[in-house]
Backbone as JSON, one array per atom type, in Angstrom:
{
  "sequence": "MFVAKQKKKENIAEYLLYMWQLEDILRACGLDVEQVYGELVAPTNRSDEEKQEARFWYDNLIAMMKLEGVQKGGHLQINKNLLADLNDFHLQLLKDPEESVYIVTYSKTLSFIVELRAKSENKDVSEMETCFTALYGYLLLKLQRKDISGETQAAVARISNLLRLLSKKYKTRYKKI",
  "N": [[-13.91, -21.47, -17.8], [-12.99, -23.57, -16.21], [-10.52, -24.02, -17.32], [-9.36, -21.55, -16.8], [-9.2, -21.59, -13.98], [-7.34, -23.65, -13.61], [-5.08, -22.64, -14.96], [-4.59, -20.38, -13.4], [-3.67, -21.5, -11.04], [-1.37, -22.8, -11.91], [0.25, -21.2, -13.69], [0.63, -17.96, -13.6], [1.05, -15.96, -15.49], [0.22, -17.11, -17.91], [-2.43, -17.41, -17.2], [-3.32, -14.72, -17.04], [-3.0, -13.91, -19.71], [-4.79, -15.69, -20.86], [-7.18, -14.76, -19.74], [-7.33, -12.23, -20.94], [-7.68, -13.03, -23.56], [-10.1, -14.31, -23.28], [-11.77, -12.15, -22.67], [-11.82, -10.95, -25.19], [-13.04, -13.01, -26.65], [-15.56, -13.11, -25.43], [-16.48, -10.61, -26.23], [-16.56, -11.06, -28.98], [-18.66, -12.77, -29.06], [-20.69, -11.07, -28.71], [-21.21, -10.34, -26.11], [-23.18, -11.96, -25.16], [-24.66, -14.19, -23.16], [-26.01, -16.52, -23.83], [-25.03, -17.2, -26.36], [-22.34, -17.51, -25.7], [-22.54, -19.66, -23.94], [-23.51, -21.62, -25.7], [-21.34, -21.82, -27.47], [-19.0, -22.22, -25.9], [-19.54, -23.74, -23.59], [-21.71, -25.68, -23.7], [-20.82, -27.65, -25.66], [-18.95, -29.14, -24.23], [-17.79, -31.94, -22.22], [-18.72, -31.81, -19.65], [-20.44, -32.11, -16.48], [-23.96, -31.45, -15.89], [-24.24, -29.78, -13.7], [-21.68, -28.61, -13.53], [-21.69, -27.29, -15.97], [-23.67, -25.39, -15.51], [-22.43, -23.95, -13.51], [-20.29, -22.9, -14.95], [-21.69, -21.34, -16.81], [-22.82, -19.41, -15.09], [-20.45, -18.19, -14.22], [-19.42, -17.1, -16.64], [-21.54, -15.4, -17.23], [-21.31, -13.61, -15.11], [-18.8, -12.48, -15.7], [-19.42, -11.18, -18.11], [-21.33, -9.36, -17.18], [-19.68, -7.81, -15.51], [-17.96, -6.74, -17.45], [-19.72, -5.1, -18.86], [-20.56, -3.35, -16.84], [-18.15, -2.12, -16.21], [-17.57, -0.87, -18.53], [-16.09, -1.99, -20.65], [-16.87, -3.11, -23.05], [-16.15, -2.86, -25.72], [-13.4, -2.75, -25.8], [-10.29, -2.87, -23.93], [-9.58, -3.85, -20.5], [-10.86, -5.92, -17.86], [-11.23, -4.8, -14.48], [-10.33, -6.6, -12.53], [-8.39, -7.98, -13.93], [-6.64, -5.93, -14.56], [-5.83, -5.3, -11.98], [-4.48, -7.65, -11.27], [-2.39, -7.54, -13.12], [-1.09, -5.23, -12.18], [-0.31, -6.18, -9.67], [1.47, -8.18, -10.49], [3.39, -6.59, -11.71], [4.31, -5.13, -9.5], [5.39, -7.24, -8.01], [7.39, -8.05, -9.77], [9.04, -5.76, -9.63], [9.82, -5.96, -6.96], [11.33, -8.3, -7.05], [13.45, -7.41, -8.63], [14.78, -5.77, -6.87], [15.79, -7.46, -5.01], [18.67, -8.84, -3.86], [19.18, -11.56, -3.84], [17.96, -12.59, -6.0], [19.37, -13.08, -8.42], [19.29, -14.59, -10.81], [16.8, -13.94, -11.87], [17.17, -11.19, -12.2], [19.24, -11.11, -14.09], [17.95, -12.35, -16.24], [15.95, -10.49, -16.7], [17.57, -8.29, -17.41], [18.57, -9.17, -19.86], [16.31, -8.96, -21.31], [15.49, -6.38, -21.25], [16.22, -4.5, -23.32], [14.51, -5.18, -25.39], [12.04, -4.63, -24.22], [12.25, -1.86, -23.87], [12.43, -1.04, -26.54], [9.92, -1.9, -27.51], [8.23, -0.3, -25.96], [8.91, 2.18, -26.94], [7.8, 2.08, -29.45], [5.15, 1.97, -28.86], [1.91, 3.47, -28.49], [1.0, 4.36, -26.03], [3.06, 5.35, -23.68], [3.23, 5.28, -21.0], [2.77, 2.94, -19.68], [3.36, 0.09, -17.54], [6.37, -1.92, -17.33], [5.73, -4.61, -17.23], [3.14, -4.62, -18.31], [3.77, -3.87, -20.9], [5.2, -6.14, -21.67], [3.21, -8.17, -21.48], [1.34, -7.2, -23.31], [2.82, -7.34, -25.66], [3.22, -10.13, -25.88], [0.55, -10.97, -26.08], [-0.23, -9.71, -28.44], [1.47, -11.02, -30.2], [0.45, -13.64, -30.01], [-2.07, -13.21, -31.16], [-1.32, -12.53, -33.78], [-0.21, -14.98, -34.56], [-2.51, -16.59, -34.46], [-3.91, -15.46, -36.55], [-2.39, -16.26, -38.58], [-0.32, -14.7, -39.61], [2.7, -13.31, -41.01], [5.62, -13.28, -39.06], [8.23, -11.4, -37.97], [11.74, -12.18, -37.62], [12.99, -10.65, -35.71], [10.85, -9.9, -34.07], [10.12, -12.43, -33.14], [12.4, -13.07, -31.67], [12.28, -11.13, -29.66], [9.88, -11.87, -28.42], [10.58, -14.4, -27.49], [12.49, -13.79, -25.52], [10.92, -12.22, -23.79], [8.98, -14.09, -23.1], [10.56, -15.9, -21.66], [11.21, -14.31, -19.45], [8.64, -13.82, -18.33], [7.87, -16.43, -17.79], [9.69, -17.13, -15.8], [9.02, -15.2, -13.89], [6.4, -16.04, -13.31], [6.9, -18.55, -12.21], [8.32, -17.87, -9.9], [6.38, -16.33, -8.65], [4.4, -18.24, -8.16], [5.79, -19.9, -6.37], [6.32, -18.09, -4.28], [3.73, -17.24, -3.45], [2.47, -19.56, -2.84], [3.3, -20.25, -0.4], [1.95, -18.6, 1.28]],
  "CA": [[-13.83, -21.31, -16.38], [-12.16, -24.63, -15.65], [-9.17, -23.74, -17.83], [-8.88, -20.38, -16.06], [-8.84, -22.03, -12.63], [-6.11, -24.44, -13.7], [-3.98, -21.74, -15.32], [-4.32, -19.5, -12.27], [-2.87, -22.28, -10.1], [-0.11, -23.29, -12.47], [1.1, -20.2, -14.35], [-0.15, -16.73, -13.5], [1.17, -15.2, -16.74], [-0.7, -17.75, -18.85], [-3.78, -17.08, -16.74], [-3.67, -13.36, -17.45], [-3.17, -13.92, -21.17], [-6.05, -16.41, -21.11], [-8.29, -13.87, -19.39], [-7.41, -11.22, -21.99], [-8.27, -13.7, -24.72], [-11.5, -14.55, -22.95], [-12.47, -10.87, -22.85], [-12.05, -10.79, -26.63], [-14.02, -14.02, -27.07], [-16.88, -12.66, -24.97], [-16.87, -9.52, -27.13], [-16.9, -11.66, -30.28], [-19.99, -13.39, -28.87], [-21.64, -9.99, -28.48], [-21.51, -10.32, -24.67], [-24.45, -12.69, -25.05], [-24.37, -15.41, -22.4], [-26.57, -17.68, -24.55], [-24.07, -17.56, -27.4], [-21.15, -18.0, -25.0], [-22.88, -21.0, -23.45], [-23.58, -22.51, -26.86], [-20.02, -21.99, -28.1], [-17.92, -22.61, -25.0], [-19.92, -24.61, -22.47], [-22.56, -26.81, -24.11], [-20.12, -28.75, -26.35], [-18.01, -29.85, -23.37], [-18.24, -33.17, -21.57], [-18.91, -31.5, -18.23], [-21.75, -32.44, -15.92], [-24.93, -30.35, -15.94], [-23.91, -28.87, -12.61], [-20.49, -27.87, -13.94], [-22.09, -26.38, -17.06], [-24.39, -24.27, -14.89], [-21.41, -23.17, -12.81], [-19.57, -22.17, -15.99], [-22.62, -20.33, -17.34], [-22.88, -18.36, -14.07], [-19.15, -17.5, -14.24], [-19.38, -16.29, -17.86], [-22.55, -14.35, -17.07], [-20.72, -12.6, -14.22], [-17.76, -11.76, -16.45], [-20.12, -10.3, -19.05], [-21.91, -8.27, -16.38], [-18.58, -6.93, -15.1], [-17.49, -6.02, -18.63], [-20.7, -4.04, -19.14], [-20.51, -2.4, -15.73], [-16.88, -1.4, -16.26], [-17.45, -0.18, -19.8], [-15.06, -2.56, -21.51], [-17.55, -3.93, -24.04], [-15.49, -2.76, -27.03], [-11.95, -2.87, -25.64], [-9.81, -2.68, -22.58], [-9.55, -5.04, -19.66], [-11.58, -5.9, -16.6], [-10.45, -4.3, -13.36], [-9.65, -7.72, -11.86], [-7.2, -8.29, -14.72], [-5.73, -4.79, -14.35], [-5.27, -5.45, -10.64], [-3.5, -8.72, -11.33], [-1.23, -7.02, -13.84], [-0.4, -4.33, -11.26], [0.33, -7.04, -8.67], [2.62, -8.82, -11.13], [4.42, -5.57, -11.89], [4.88, -4.88, -8.17], [6.21, -8.41, -7.68], [8.55, -7.91, -10.65], [9.91, -4.72, -9.06], [10.39, -6.53, -5.72], [12.38, -9.25, -7.44], [14.6, -6.66, -9.13], [15.46, -5.16, -5.72], [16.25, -8.52, -4.13], [19.99, -9.31, -4.33], [19.19, -13.02, -3.95], [17.26, -12.95, -7.25], [20.31, -12.79, -9.51], [18.85, -15.22, -12.06], [15.72, -13.11, -12.39], [17.74, -9.9, -12.6], [19.97, -11.33, -15.35], [16.94, -12.62, -17.27], [15.36, -9.17, -16.97], [18.57, -7.48, -18.12], [18.62, -9.65, -21.24], [15.02, -8.65, -21.93], [15.22, -4.95, -21.13], [16.33, -3.77, -24.58], [13.28, -5.46, -26.14], [10.96, -3.9, -23.56], [12.45, -0.44, -24.2], [12.08, -0.87, -27.96], [8.47, -2.02, -27.64], [7.61, 0.89, -25.35], [9.15, 3.3, -27.84], [6.86, 1.93, -30.57], [3.79, 1.99, -28.32], [1.21, 4.76, -28.41], [0.93, 4.72, -24.62], [4.38, 5.11, -23.12], [3.14, 5.34, -19.54], [2.41, 1.64, -19.11], [4.45, -0.59, -16.83], [7.14, -2.88, -18.13], [4.98, -5.87, -17.32], [2.06, -4.45, -19.28], [4.42, -3.92, -22.21], [5.51, -7.55, -21.94], [1.98, -8.92, -21.73], [0.75, -6.71, -24.56], [3.63, -7.9, -26.75], [2.9, -11.56, -26.02], [-0.81, -11.14, -26.56], [-0.2, -9.34, -29.85], [2.12, -12.13, -30.91], [-0.52, -14.74, -30.09], [-3.09, -12.84, -32.14], [-0.7, -12.66, -35.1], [-0.12, -16.42, -34.86], [-3.87, -17.08, -34.75], [-4.28, -14.94, -37.86], [-1.42, -16.84, -39.52], [0.44, -13.61, -40.23], [4.15, -13.44, -40.95], [6.2, -12.67, -37.87], [9.65, -11.19, -38.24], [12.7, -12.82, -36.72], [13.2, -9.7, -34.61], [9.71, -10.04, -33.17], [10.22, -13.74, -32.51], [13.47, -12.98, -30.67], [11.75, -10.35, -28.53], [8.87, -12.7, -27.75], [11.29, -15.48, -26.78], [13.07, -13.2, -24.3], [9.81, -11.82, -22.91], [8.4, -15.34, -22.59], [11.45, -16.41, -20.62], [11.05, -13.46, -18.27], [7.33, -14.06, -17.72], [7.88, -17.8, -17.27], [10.41, -17.08, -14.53], [8.18, -14.42, -12.98], [5.29, -16.91, -12.9], [7.45, -19.6, -11.34], [8.62, -17.24, -8.62], [5.09, -15.92, -8.09], [3.78, -19.47, -7.65], [6.55, -20.3, -5.19], [6.15, -17.09, -3.21], [2.37, -17.15, -2.96], [2.04, -20.87, -2.37], [3.66, -20.28, 1.02], [1.02, -17.75, 2.06]],
  "C": [[-12.88, -22.33, -15.78], [-10.71, -24.45, -16.1], [-8.57, -22.57, -17.04], [-8.43, -20.77, -14.66], [-7.5, -22.76, -12.64], [-4.92, -23.54, -14.0], [-3.61, -20.84, -14.15], [-3.45, -20.21, -11.23], [-1.47, -22.54, -10.62], [0.81, -22.21, -13.01], [0.31, -18.9, -14.45], [-0.06, -15.89, -14.78], [0.24, -15.79, -17.8], [-2.14, -17.45, -18.49], [-4.19, -15.69, -17.22], [-3.87, -13.28, -18.96], [-4.47, -14.62, -21.56], [-7.24, -15.5, -20.84], [-8.43, -12.75, -20.42], [-8.07, -11.81, -23.23], [-9.76, -13.93, -24.48], [-12.33, -13.27, -23.07], [-12.8, -10.67, -24.33], [-13.07, -11.8, -27.15], [-15.42, -13.6, -26.66], [-17.38, -11.5, -25.84], [-17.3, -10.07, -28.49], [-18.26, -12.35, -30.23], [-21.04, -12.33, -28.54], [-22.05, -9.84, -27.02], [-22.87, -10.95, -24.39], [-24.17, -14.04, -24.38], [-24.92, -16.66, -23.1], [-25.6, -18.15, -25.63], [-22.8, -18.13, -26.77], [-21.39, -19.44, -24.53], [-22.87, -22.01, -24.61], [-22.22, -22.81, -27.48], [-18.99, -22.63, -27.17], [-18.28, -23.67, -23.96], [-20.66, -25.85, -22.94], [-21.78, -27.95, -24.77], [-19.18, -29.57, -25.46], [-18.64, -31.1, -22.76], [-18.41, -32.98, -20.07], [-20.3, -31.92, -17.78], [-22.67, -31.22, -16.04], [-24.63, -29.31, -14.87], [-22.7, -28.0, -12.96], [-20.82, -26.88, -15.06], [-22.83, -25.17, -16.5], [-23.43, -23.35, -14.15], [-20.64, -22.31, -13.82], [-20.44, -21.05, -16.57], [-22.69, -19.15, -16.38], [-21.6, -17.52, -14.1], [-19.06, -16.58, -15.47], [-20.37, -15.13, -17.76], [-22.02, -13.23, -16.17], [-19.62, -11.8, -14.92], [-18.39, -10.76, -17.43], [-20.71, -9.11, -18.32], [-20.83, -7.29, -15.94], [-18.07, -6.11, -16.28], [-18.43, -4.86, -18.96], [-20.63, -2.96, -18.09], [-19.26, -1.53, -15.8], [-16.65, -0.7, -17.6], [-16.35, -0.7, -20.71], [-15.68, -3.5, -22.56], [-16.81, -3.95, -25.37], [-13.98, -2.94, -26.95], [-11.56, -2.61, -24.2], [-9.92, -3.96, -21.78], [-10.34, -4.83, -18.38], [-10.66, -5.44, -15.47], [-9.72, -5.44, -12.64], [-8.37, -8.1, -12.61], [-6.18, -7.16, -14.62], [-5.05, -4.9, -12.99], [-4.2, -6.54, -10.6], [-2.23, -8.25, -12.03], [-0.42, -6.08, -12.94], [0.33, -5.13, -10.18], [1.58, -7.71, -9.25], [3.74, -7.82, -11.35], [5.09, -5.24, -10.56], [5.81, -6.02, -7.76], [7.5, -8.38, -8.5], [9.54, -6.9, -10.07], [10.56, -5.19, -7.76], [11.54, -7.47, -6.05], [13.64, -8.52, -7.91], [15.41, -6.02, -8.0], [16.09, -6.19, -4.79], [17.59, -9.07, -4.63], [20.09, -10.83, -4.46], [18.52, -13.5, -5.24], [18.12, -12.67, -8.48], [19.87, -13.4, -10.84], [17.74, -14.38, -12.7], [16.27, -11.79, -12.93], [18.49, -10.03, -13.92], [18.99, -11.57, -16.49], [16.26, -11.31, -17.68], [16.32, -8.3, -17.79], [18.68, -7.87, -19.59], [17.36, -9.29, -22.03], [14.79, -7.15, -22.05], [15.27, -4.21, -22.46], [15.07, -3.98, -25.44], [12.1, -4.69, -25.55], [11.05, -2.42, -23.92], [12.04, -0.17, -25.64], [10.57, -0.95, -28.18], [7.75, -0.81, -27.07], [7.78, 2.1, -26.27], [8.18, 3.27, -29.02], [5.4, 2.07, -30.14], [3.21, 3.4, -28.31], [1.19, 5.27, -26.98], [2.24, 4.35, -23.94], [4.39, 5.08, -21.6], [2.78, 4.01, -18.9], [3.63, 1.01, -18.44], [5.2, -1.52, -17.78], [6.39, -4.2, -18.29], [3.83, -5.75, -18.3], [2.61, -4.47, -20.7], [4.71, -5.36, -22.6], [4.25, -8.34, -22.28], [1.32, -8.49, -23.03], [1.51, -7.28, -25.76], [3.29, -9.38, -26.97], [1.5, -11.77, -26.56], [-0.91, -10.78, -28.05], [0.42, -10.43, -30.71], [1.16, -13.3, -31.09], [-1.61, -14.46, -31.11], [-2.55, -12.96, -33.56], [-0.6, -14.13, -35.51], [-1.49, -17.0, -35.21], [-4.34, -16.65, -36.14], [-3.35, -15.44, -38.96], [-0.65, -15.77, -40.31], [1.93, -13.88, -40.08], [4.66, -12.68, -39.73], [7.7, -12.6, -38.1], [10.52, -11.92, -37.22], [12.97, -11.95, -35.51], [12.08, -9.81, -33.58], [9.77, -11.37, -32.44], [11.3, -13.75, -31.42], [12.99, -12.23, -29.43], [10.75, -11.18, -27.73], [9.53, -13.83, -26.96], [11.87, -14.96, -25.47], [11.97, -12.84, -23.3], [9.16, -13.06, -22.3], [9.25, -15.93, -21.47], [11.29, -15.62, -19.33], [9.73, -13.76, -17.57], [7.21, -15.48, -17.16], [8.56, -17.82, -15.9], [9.62, -16.3, -13.49], [7.05, -15.29, -12.43], [5.76, -17.99, -11.93], [7.72, -19.03, -9.95], [7.35, -16.8, -7.9], [4.4, -17.13, -7.44], [4.47, -19.92, -6.36], [6.29, -19.37, -4.02], [4.75, -17.15, -2.62], [1.77, -18.49, -2.57], [2.28, -20.97, -0.86], [2.64, -19.55, 1.88], [-0.29, -18.46, 2.3]]
}
């Protein structure tokens, strides 16, 4: 919970990836708040009050996952909404002639996005969802210590640059509001 709050303030792309990972962790814990508490909260050096706050937050996430039917896969609606917002923001940036750096960064990434979408089972997802799915898949491969091709690493580097810039612009734009 505390990591999520910090990531949400600092880097919205990292926050979304963190939340996707957290969904998987909660599933791995069988959506059991006691197990989640024992694994993620109890071992921390947080105060009792903070631990209770974290437990409540995890319990709410688990309840939402059950309510929304994403116990086995998929993403919470709040995460889908954020992804849609990021995609809308991405499209706004592409239409803004003052965003030449973003547009050039996107142009350098587009061929990788197109290639990933062509390989994907679901071709109707947004470009941003393609980017986030690619990064999340890459992170999972790294965690599993699997070999990652140079081509994949190049794609991930470009996508990371795009999402880093998107996050920076998002933070700047929405800090003003």
